[in-house]
C-alpha positions in Angstrom: 31.3 -16.3 -16.6 28.7 -17.4 -13.9 29.4 -15.8 -10.6 29.8 -18.2 -7.7 28.2 -17.4 -4.3 29.0 -18.7 -0.8 25.6 -18.0 0.7 22.1 -16.9 -0.2 19.8 -14.3 1.4 16.1 -14.8 0.2 13.5 -12.2 1.2 9.8 -12.5 0.7 7.6 -9.4 0.5 6.3 -8.4 3.9 2.5 -9.0 3.9 0.5 -6.0 5.1 -1.0 -6.7 8.5 -4.5 -5.2 7.9 -6.0 -8.5 6.7 -5.3 -12.2 6.1 -3.2 -13.8 3.3 -5.1 -15.0 0.2 -4.1 -17.1 -2.8 -3.0 -14.1 -4.9 -0.3 -13.4 -2.4 0.7 -17.1 -2.3 0.9 -17.5 -6.1 2.7 -14.2 -6.6 5.3 -14.4 -3.8 5.3 -17.0 -1.1 5.0 -20.4 -2.9 7.8 -19.4 -5.4 10.0 -18.2 -2.6 9.5 -21.4 -0.6 10.2 -23.6 -3.6 13.5 -21.8 -4.2 14.6 -21.9 -0.6 13.8 -25.6 -0.1 15.7 -26.4 -3.3 18.8 -24.5 -2.1 18.6 -26.3 1.3 18.4 -29.6 -0.5 21.6 -28.8 -2.3 23.3 -28.0 1.0 23.6 -24.2 0.4 24.0 -21.7 3.2 20.7 -19.9 2.8 18.4 -17.9 5.0 14.8 -17.0 4.3 13.4 -13.9 5.9 9.9 -12.4 6.0 7.6 -10.6 8.5 4.5 -8.5 8.8 4.5 -4.9 7.5 2.6 -3.1 10.3 2.7 0.6 9.7 0.9 3.0 7.4 -2.4 4.8 6.9 -4.7 1.8 5.9 -4.0 0.2 9.3 -5.0 3.4 11.2 -8.1 3.7 9.1 -9.1 0.1 9.9 -8.4 0.7 13.6 -10.6 3.8 13.6 -13.4 2.0 11.8 -13.3 -1.0 14.3 -12.9 1.2 17.3 -9.5 -0.3 18.4 -5.9 0.7 18.4 -3.6 0.2 15.4 -1.5 -2.2 17.6 -4.7 -4.3 18.1 -5.1 -4.6 14.4 -1.6 -5.6 13.6 -1.4 -8.0 16.5 -4.5 -9.8 15.2 -3.5 -10.1 11.6 0.2 -10.8 12.3 -0.8 -13.9 14.3 -3.3 -15.0 11.6 -0.7 -14.6 8.8 2.1 -16.3 10.8 0.0 -19.2 11.8 -1.4 -19.7 8.2 2.1 -19.7 6.8 3.3 -22.3 9.3 0.4 -24.5 8.5 1.0 -24.3 4.7 4.6 -25.4 5.3 6.3 -22.1 4.5 9.9 -22.6 5.7 11.0 -19.1 6.7 14.0 -19.0 9.0 12.3 -16.1 10.7 8.9 -14.4 10.4 9.3 -11.0 12.1 7.3 -7.8 12.3 8.0 -4.1 11.8 6.7 -3.2 15.3 9.6 -5.1 16.9 12.1 -3.1 18.9 14.9 -4.3 16.7 13.2 -3.0 13.6 12.4 0.4 15.2 16.1 0.9 16.0 17.3 -0.4 12.7 15.0 1.8 10.6 15.7 4.8 12.8 19.5 4.3 12.6 19.2 3.8 8.8 17.4 7.1 8.4 19.8 8.9 10.7 22.8 7.6 8.7 21.4 9.0 5.5 20.4 12.2 7.2 23.9 12.8 8.7 25.5 12.0 5.3 23.3 14.7 3.6 21.6 12.1 1.4 18.1 13.7 1.9 16.7 16.9 0.6 14.2 18.9 2.6 11.1 20.6 1.2 8.1 22.4 2.5 4.8 21.8 0.8 1.1 22.5 1.6 -1.0 19.7 2.9 -4.6 19.6 4.2 -4.8 20.1 8.0 -7.8 19.3 10.3 -8.0 22.2 12.7 -10.7 20.5 14.8 -8.6 17.3 15.2 -5.4 19.2 15.1 -3.7 16.8 12.7 -2.4 16.8 9.1 -4.5 14.5 6.9 -3.2 11.7 4.7 -5.0 11.6 1.3 -7.2 8.7 2.4 -8.5 10.7 5.3 -10.0 13.3 3.0 -13.3 12.8 1.2 -15.2 15.0 -1.2 -16.8 15.2 -4.6 -14.9 13.7 -7.6 -14.4 16.4 -10.2 -14.6 13.8 -13.0 -17.8 11.9 -12.2 -19.5 13.8 -9.4 -19.2 11.0 -6.8 -19.5 12.7 -3.5 -17.7 10.0 -1.6 -14.3 10.1 -3.4 -11.1 9.8 -1.5 -8.1 12.2 -1.7 -6.1 9.7 -3.7 -8.8 7.9 -5.7 -12.4 7.9 -6.7 -13.6 4.3 -6.3 -16.6 4.9 -8.5 -14.9 6.0 -11.7 -11.4 4.7 -10.8 -9.7 8.0 -11.4 -6.4 8.7 -9.6 -6.8 12.0 -7.7 -4.9 14.5 -5.6 -6.6 15.6 -2.5 -6.6 19.2 -3.8 -8.7 18.0 -6.8 -11.7 17.2 -4.6 -14.7 19.5 -4.7 -15.9 20.4 -1.1 -13.2 18.3 0.7 -13.9 17.2 4.2 -11.9 15.5 6.9 -12.8 11.9 7.4 -11.6 12.3 11.0 -13.8 15.1 12.2 -16.1 15.9 9.3 -14.8 19.5 9.2 -13.5 21.3 6.2 -9.7 21.1 6.2 -7.4 24.0 5.5 -4.0 24.1 3.8 -0.9 24.4 6.0 2.8 24.2 5.4 4.6 21.1 6.4 8.2 20.1 6.0 9.4 16.6 4.9 12.5 14.8 3.9 13.0 13.4 0.4 15.2 10.7 -1.1 16.5 12.2 -4.4 16.1 9.2 -6.6 17.3 11.3 -9.6 20.7 11.4 -7.9 20.9 7.6 -8.3 19.5 7.3 -11.8 22.7 6.7 -13.6 23.8 4.0 -11.1 20.4 2.3 -11.5 20.7 2.5 -15.3 24.1 0.8 -15.4 23.2 -1.7 -12.7 19.8 -2.8 -14.1 19.7 -2.0 -17.8 23.3 -3.0 -18.5 24.1 -5.4 -15.6 20.9 -7.4 -15.3 19.5 -8.0 -18.7 18.7 -11.6 -17.5 15.9 -10.3 -15.2 12.4 -11.4 -16.1 11.0 -9.2 -18.9 8.1 -7.9 -16.8 10.6 -6.7 -14.2 13.2 -5.3 -16.6 10.5 -3.6 -18.6 8.9 -1.8 -15.7 12.3 -0.6 -14.4 13.2 0.7 -17.9 9.9 2.5 -18.1 10.5 4.3 -14.8 14.1 5.1 -15.6 13.2 6.4 -19.1 10.5 8.6 -17.5 13.0 10.3 -15.2 13.2 9.7 -11.5 11.9 12.3 -9.0 12.7 12.8 -5.3 10.4 10.7 -3.0 9.2 11.7 0.5 10.6 9.4 3.2 8.5 11.0 6.0 4.9 11.8 6.6 2.6 13.4 9.2 1.1 10.6 11.1 1.0 9.3 14.7 1.4 5.5 13.8 4.9 4.5 12.8 8.5 5.0 13.6 9.2 8.6 14.6 11.6 10.6 12.4 14.8 10.7 14.5 15.5 14.4 13.9 15.0 17.3 16.3 11.9 19.3 15.3 10.2 16.3 13.6 7.5 15.8 16.2 4.3 14.3 14.7 6.2 12.8 11.8 7.0 9.2 11.1 9.0 7.3 8.5 7.0 6.7 5.4 5.9 3.0 5.3 7.6 2.4 1.9 11.0 3.5 3.5 10.3 1.7 6.7 9.1 -1.7 5.3 12.1 -3.0 3.2 14.4 -2.2 6.2 12.3 -5.0 7.8 14.4 -7.5 5.9 17.5 -6.2 7.6 16.0 -6.1 11.1 14.6 -9.6 10.7 18.0 -10.9 9.8 19.5 -9.2 12.8 17.0 -10.9 15.0 17.8 -14.2 13.3 21.6 -14.3 13.6 24.5 -12.2 15.0 26.3 -12.9 11.7 23.7 -10.8 9.9 26.3 -8.6 8.2 27.8 -11.4 6.1 24.4 -11.9 4.5 23.9 -8.1 3.8 27.4 -6.8 3.3 29.4 -9.6 1.6 29.9 -9.6 -2.1 29.8 -13.4 -2.1 26.2 -13.4 -0.9 23.4 -13.7 -3.4 20.4 -11.7 -2.4 17.0 -12.5 -4.1 13.8 -10.5 -3.5 10.5 -12.4 -4.1 7.7 -9.9 -4.7 4.5 -9.2 -6.6 4.5 -6.8 -9.6 3.1 -3.9 -7.5 6.4 -3.9 -5.5 8.8 -3.9 -8.5 9.6 -0.2 -8.2 10.3 -0.3 -4.5 12.6 -3.3 -4.7 14.4 -2.5 -7.9 14.7 1.3 -7.8 13.9 2.7 -4.4 15.4 0.2 -1.9 18.6 -0.2 -3.9 19.0 3.6 -3.9 18.5 3.6 -0.1 21.2 0.8 0.3 23.6 2.6 -2.1 23.1 5.9 -0.3 23.8 4.3 3.1 26.8 2.4 1.8 28.2 -1.0 2.8 25.2 -3.1 1.6 25.0 -5.4 -1.3 22.2 -5.0 -4.0 19.9 -7.8 -5.0 21.1 -10.2 -7.7 17.5 -10.9 -8.9 14.0 -9.7 -8.2 11.8 -12.4 -9.8 8.4 -10.6 -9.5 5.2 -12.3 -10.6 2.1 -10.8 -12.1 -1.3 -11.0 -10.5 -3.6 -14.1 -10.0 -7.3 -13.6 -10.6 -10.1 -15.6 -9.1 -12.8 -17.1 -11.3 -12.2 -14.5 -14.0 -12.4 -11.5 -11.6 -9.6 -9.5 -9.9 -9.0 -10.5 -6.3 -10.3 -7.8 -4.0 -9.9 -7.8 -0.2 -12.4 -5.0 0.2 -15.1 -7.0 -1.7 -14.1 -10.3 0.0 -13.4 -11.7 -3.4 -10.6 -14.0 -2.4 -9.8 -17.5 -1.2 -8.3 -16.8 2.2 -5.4 -19.1 3.2 -6.6 -19.7 6.8 -10.1 -20.6 5.6 -8.8 -23.0 3.0 -6.6 -24.8 5.6 -9.7 -25.2 7.8 -11.9 -26.4 5.0 -9.4 -28.6 3.3 -7.4 -30.3 6.1 -4.5 -32.3 4.8 -4.6 -30.7 1.4 -1.8 -28.2 1.9 0.2 -29.6 -1.1 -2.8 -29.6 -3.4 -3.0 -25.8 -3.0 0.7 -25.4 -3.3 0.7 -27.6 -6.5 -2.2 -25.8 -8.2 -0.8 -22.3 -7.4 2.6 -23.2 -8.8 1.0 -24.9 -11.9 -1.0 -21.7 -12.5 1.7 -19.2 -11.3 1.3 -15.8 -13.0 5.0 -15.8 -13.9 5.0 -13.6 -17.0 1.3 -12.5 -17.2 -1.8 -12.5 -15.1 -3.4 -15.9 -14.6 -6.7 -17.3 -13.2 -7.6 -19.6 -10.4 -10.8 -21.5 -10.7 -12.2 -24.2 -8.4 -13.0 -26.5 -11.4 -9.3 -26.3 -12.4 -8.3 -26.9 -8.8 -10.4 -30.1 -8.8 -9.2 -31.2 -12.2 -5.5 -30.8 -11.3 -6.0 -32.7 -8.1 -8.0 -35.6 -9.6 -6.3 -35.9 -13.0 -2.7 -35.1 -12.1 -2.0 -35.6 -8.3 -4.3 -38.6 -7.9 -4.1 -40.2 -11.3 -0.4 -39.7 -12.0 1.7 -39.0 -8.9 -0.4 -40.8 -6.3 -1.2 -43.7 -8.6 2.4 -44.5 -9.5 3.6 -44.3 -5.9 0.8 -46.5 -4.7 1.3 -49.1 -7.4 5.0 -49.4 -6.8 4.6 -49.9 -3.1 1.5 -52.1 -3.2 3.1 -54.5 -5.7 6.3 -54.7 -3.6 4.2 -55.6 -0.6 2.2 -58.1 -2.5 5.0 -60.0 -4.2 8.0 -59.5 -1.8 6.4 -58.7 1.6 7.8 -55.2 1.4 11.4 -56.2 0.8 13.1 -54.2 -2.0 14.1 -56.9 -4.6 17.5 -56.9 -6.2 17.7 -55.9 -9.8 18.8 -58.5 -12.4 20.1 -57.9 -15.8 18.8 -54.7 -17.3 17.1 -54.4 -20.7 17.6 -51.6 -23.1 14.2 -50.2 -22.0 15.3 -50.3 -18.3 18.5 -48.3 -19.2 16.5 -45.8 -21.2 14.2 -45.3 -18.3 17.0 -44.8 -15.8 18.8 -42.5 -18.2 15.8 -40.1 -18.1 16.3 -39.4 -14.4 19.5 -37.4 -14.7 17.9 -35.4 -17.6 15.0 -34.6 -15.4 17.3 -33.5 -12.6 19.2 -31.1 -15.0 15.9 -29.6 -16.3 14.7 -29.2 -12.7 17.9 -27.3 -11.7 17.9 -25.1 -14.8 14.3 -24.1 -14.3 14.4 -23.5 -10.6 17.6 -21.5 -10.8 16.0 -19.5 -13.6 12.9 -18.9 -11.5 10.7 -20.8 -13.9 8.9 -22.7 -11.3 5.9 -23.8 -13.4 8.3 -25.5 -15.9 10.2 -27.0 -13.0 7.0 -28.5 -11.5 6.2 -30.1 -14.9 9.6 -31.8 -14.9 9.1 -33.1 -11.3 5.7 -34.5 -12.5 7.5 -36.0 -15.6 9.3 -38.2 -13.2 6.0 -39.6 -12.0 4.8 -39.9 -15.6 8.0 -41.8 -16.4 7.3 -44.2 -13.5 3.7 -44.7 -14.6 4.7 -45.4 -18.2 7.4 -47.8 -17.1 4.9 -49.9 -15.1 2.3 -49.7 -17.8 4.8 -50.9 -20.4 6.4 -53.6 -18.4 3.2 -54.9 -16.7 4.7 -56.7 -13.7 1.3 -58.0 -12.7 1.2 -60.1 -15.9 5.0 -60.8 -16.1 5.0 -62.3 -12.5 3.1 -65.3 -13.9 5.7 -66.1 -16.6 9.0 -64.5 -15.5 9.0 -63.7 -11.8 12.8 -62.9 -11.8 12.0 -60.1 -14.3 9.5 -58.6 -11.9 12.3 -58.1 -9.3 14.1 -55.7 -11.7 10.9 -53.9 -12.7 9.9 -53.2 -9.1 13.5 -52.3 -8.1 13.5 -49.6 -10.8 10.0 -48.5 -9.8 11.1 -48.1 -6.2 14.2 -46.1 -7.3 11.9 -43.7 -9.2 9.6 -43.5 -6.1 12.5 -42.6 -3.9 13.8 -40.0 -6.3 10.3 -38.5 -6.5 10.6 -37.7 -2.8 13.6 -35.5 -3.7 12.1 -34.0 -6.9 8.8 -32.9 -5.4 10.0 -31.8 -2.0 10.4 -28.1 -2.9 6.9 -28.0 -4.3 5.0 -30.5 -2.1 6.9 -31.0 1.1 4.1 -32.8 3.0 3.8 -35.4 0.1 7.6 -35.8 0.0 7.6 -36.6 3.7 4.8 -39.1 3.2 6.8 -40.9 0.5 9.9 -41.0 2.8 7.8 -42.5 5.6 6.2 -45.1 3.3 9.6 -46.1 2.0 11.0 -46.2 5.5 14.1 -44.2 4.5 15.9 -41.1 5.7 15.4 -37.9 3.7 17.6 -37.9 0.6 19.9 -35.1 -0.5 19.5 -33.5 -3.9 22.7 -35.0 -5.1 21.1 -38.4 -5.0 18.6 -37.4 -7.7 19.4 -39.2 -10.9 21.5 -42.0 -9.4 20.4 -45.5 -10.6 20.3 -46.9 -7.1 19.2 -44.8 -4.1 17.4 -47.4 -2.1 19.2 -50.7 -1.4 18.0 -54.2 -2.2 16.9 -55.9 0.9 15.6 -52.8 2.5 12.1 -53.2 4.1 9.6 -50.5 3.1 6.7 -49.4 5.2 2.9 -49.6 4.6 1.5 -48.0 1.5 -1.0 -45.1 2.0 -2.8 -42.9 -0.5 -0.9 -39.7 -1.2 -3.9 -37.9 -2.5 -7.7 -38.4 -2.6 -10.2 -37.4 -5.2 -12.1 -34.1 -4.7 -15.8 -34.6 -5.4 -18.0 -32.2 -7.3 -20.0 -31.3 -4.2 -16.9 -29.9 -2.6 -16.0 -27.5 -5.3 -19.6 -26.6 -5.9 -19.8 -25.5 -2.3 -16.8 -23.2 -2.8 -18.3 -21.8 -6.0 -21.6 -21.2 -4.2 -19.6 -19.4 -1.4 -18.1 -17.0 -4.0 -21.4 -16.5 -5.7 -23.0 -15.5 -2.3 -20.1 -13.0 -1.9 -20.8 -11.5 -5.3 -24.5 -11.3 -4.6 -23.9 -9.6 -1.2 -21.6 -7.1 -2.9 -24.1 -6.3 -5.6 -26.8 -5.9 -3.0 -24.7 -3.7 -0.9 -24.1 -1.5 -3.9 -27.8 -1.1 -4.4 -28.8 -0.4 -0.8 -29.0 3.1 0.5 -25.9 4.7 1.9 -25.7 5.0 5.7 -27.0 8.3 7.1 -24.4 11.0 7.2 -23.4 12.8 10.4 -26.2 15.0 11.8 -26.3 18.6 10.9 -28.2 21.5 12.5 -31.1 23.4 10.9 -28.7 26.3 10.6 -26.4 24.2 8.6 -29.2 23.3 6.2 -30.3 27.0 6.0 -26.8 27.8 4.6 -27.6 25.8 1.5 -29.5 27.7 -1.2 -31.2 25.1 -3.4 -33.4 26.5 -6.2 -35.4 25.2 -9.1 -33.5 26.1 -12.3 -34.1 25.6 -16.0 -31.5 24.2 -18.3 -31.2 26.5 -21.3 -28.3 24.8 -23.1 -26.1 21.8 -22.8 -22.9 20.7 -24.6 -20.1 18.2 -24.1 -16.8 19.4 -22.7 -14.1 18.8 -25.2 -11.6 16.0 -24.6 -13.6 14.5 -21.7 -16.0 11.5 -21.6 -18.1 12.4 -18.5 -18.5 16.2 -18.4 -21.3 18.4 -19.7 -21.4 22.2 -19.6 -24.9 23.3 -18.7 -26.2 26.9 -19.1 -29.0 27.3 -16.5 -31.5 30.0 -15.5 -31.5 30.0 -11.7 -34.0 32.8 -11.4 -31.2 34.9 -10.0 -29.0 34.9 -13.1 -27.9 32.8 -16.0 -24.8 30.8 -15.2 -22.7 27.8 -16.3 -22.4 24.6 -14.4 -20.0 21.7 -15.3 -21.5 18.3 -14.3 -20.1 14.8 -14.7 -23.3 13.3 -16.2 -22.4 12.9 -19.9 -22.5 9.1 -19.6 -26.1 9.3 -18.4 -27.7 12.1 -20.5 -27.3 13.5 -23.9 -27.2 17.3 -24.2 -30.4 17.2 -26.3 -32.5 15.5 -23.6 -31.5 18.0 -20.9 -32.4 21.3 -22.7 -35.7 22.7 -21.2 -35.6 20.4 -18.1 -36.2 21.9 -14.7 -33.7 20.7 -12.0 -32.6 21.4 -8.5 -29.4 23.4 -8.2 -27.3 24.2 -5.2 -26.6 27.7 -6.2 -24.3 28.9 -3.4 -21.7 26.2 -3.8 -18.2 27.8 -4.0 -17.3 28.3 -7.7 -14.6 26.0 -9.2 -12.9 26.1 -12.5 -13.2 22.8 -14.4 -11.6 22.3 -17.9 -11.5 26.1 -18.5 -15.1 26.8 -17.3 -16.0 28.5 -14.0 -18.6 26.1 -12.6 -21.0 27.9 -10.3 -23.3 25.4 -8.6 -24.2 21.7 -8.5 -27.1 20.0 -10.2 -28.7 17.6 -7.6 -29.1 13.9 -8.7 -30.1 10.6 -7.2 -28.8 7.1 -8.3 -31.2 4.3 -9.0 -30.6 0.6 -8.2 -28.7 0.1 -11.5 -26.4 3.0 -10.9 -28.1 5.3 -13.4 -28.3 8.9 -12.4 -31.7 10.5 -12.2 -32.4 14.3 -12.2 -34.3 15.7 -9.2 -37.1 17.8 -10.6 -40.4 19.4 -9.4 -43.5 17.3 -10.3 -44.9 20.2 -12.2 -43.3 23.3 -13.8 -42.6 26.2 -11.4 -40.9 29.5 -11.7 -37.1 29.4 -12.0 -35.6 30.6 -8.8 -38.2 28.9 -6.6 -36.4 28.0 -3.3 -36.3 24.4 -2.2 -36.6 24.0 1.6 
């Protein structure tokens, strides 16, 4: 039996305020969310839509340090850009809040304290890197060093961006603090953890048994996590940007951003209405989270565990997460500027908000990753919006103006074909409802466009421009029906293309119609005087999309050039620092691949001091055979490190050419092994 709800709470993932919003965010989260909310409002439902900027966390502090400003400066800048862009696109949030608001700070702090006082957290002490010079614990992204898998000396403590490997900070060879450049030390630090394993059985019953109707990509990811066994997750971290942990003795610790951010939905609702509790704590409220696939775990497993541990809150009825949208066949990347930024699109395509909304919905990555291309953008605009939707509306209005001076004619006796056409409208309405309520927005959009196709076919089949010469009375019926379809189009497309729906309403000179009118045979009365016909959409020329493609190509070329240019000079070091390095010409005596690895070679080298083994991540650039006998430069006094069962004592020095190929550094003529380089 279908559960009935009195009200709806719709949340949209909080965009991270360290950059603008791009089309991937829109297709994954915000366009689907707005379609759903607008539809519910058309049906007269009690619904609120909440969103806001996620403004805490390490990436924001890194960006602030890089730009020489404060974290607050960064979030203020991007919060305003994002909020303005959403408003210009027609996003109809009831509130767009932020996690630096006083309401949020208190809500998140109180939420933590409630769980703390109930004994819902576990405490644990672990070792973490500490910068003695800067006197601060270091997040993984604030630690750099050499990747043990590929030898990249600019790897981060959480990932090597050269080989893509996921790392722990303790995996790095020769780790350094990105804050001061000094070598960090390990120190004990205490944190609080949410024991997700305690809630595993509840989550299994609630998701795997109770919500089998969830989208397969969401259900599957949840099942995978649950089957793998849940582990406690830290809810605090050592950082000076965020909401302080409200516990005595927790100085220098803030709430982890993953714990802090979803509470932003609650604090936003508090700022919106004093009746916030009925949306968060009443069983007759339906809560729906719109997110991207990278947030499934947080919204389906972690946040529900937090709500359950707190007590009194409802859990989401659905989490219709989308997959990722690519751009011109390549993954969207903010760091590489490989994106179509919303604020730039709105500046460069004024008046075409609905074109973007339409294309992103038509290409929505609902069950698998999808691709946005400028050629497809142009084709959908010209072949669908202009040629189908815009063409029908224009013909219906222009013919009415031409034959009846803009007065809606009264329909005469209907033919079987007239009745068949009118009968299609309730069917389209039902299909629209089923698809929107099932979060299948691509299919719903097709049905809305089918109404325009129905109108086009009706005019093409009945040919009023010809019939007017032989049977002018018949034309009155034809145009009456065409205008009914036009009016109902304003209802059907409003969730998807609100600006275009408003234009149709203005041209028809009518009030906005409720959803319940969709499918009725007569929604606009005979004798009503319509307004002036205007073009709904205009063709997009080749030169326009070619300019956008050229812009992306320039970005790609700049990225490739940047990868080939020399790295910036590192921080200055003293002569004494250099003197500490013992670099010697050494001869490679033997080389072999390290078992079960793709990138590692074990080299036996004669350093002139001794014969030793060195593990180097160069197997993709050299075969063992071509290395034997080669003389190379070796840093011989590098601290030893065990790699794949071998004690590696030293580092072979390399350079990288313009194509990314590693090149051995060797003397230009053979010298004695052990010769000092300096």
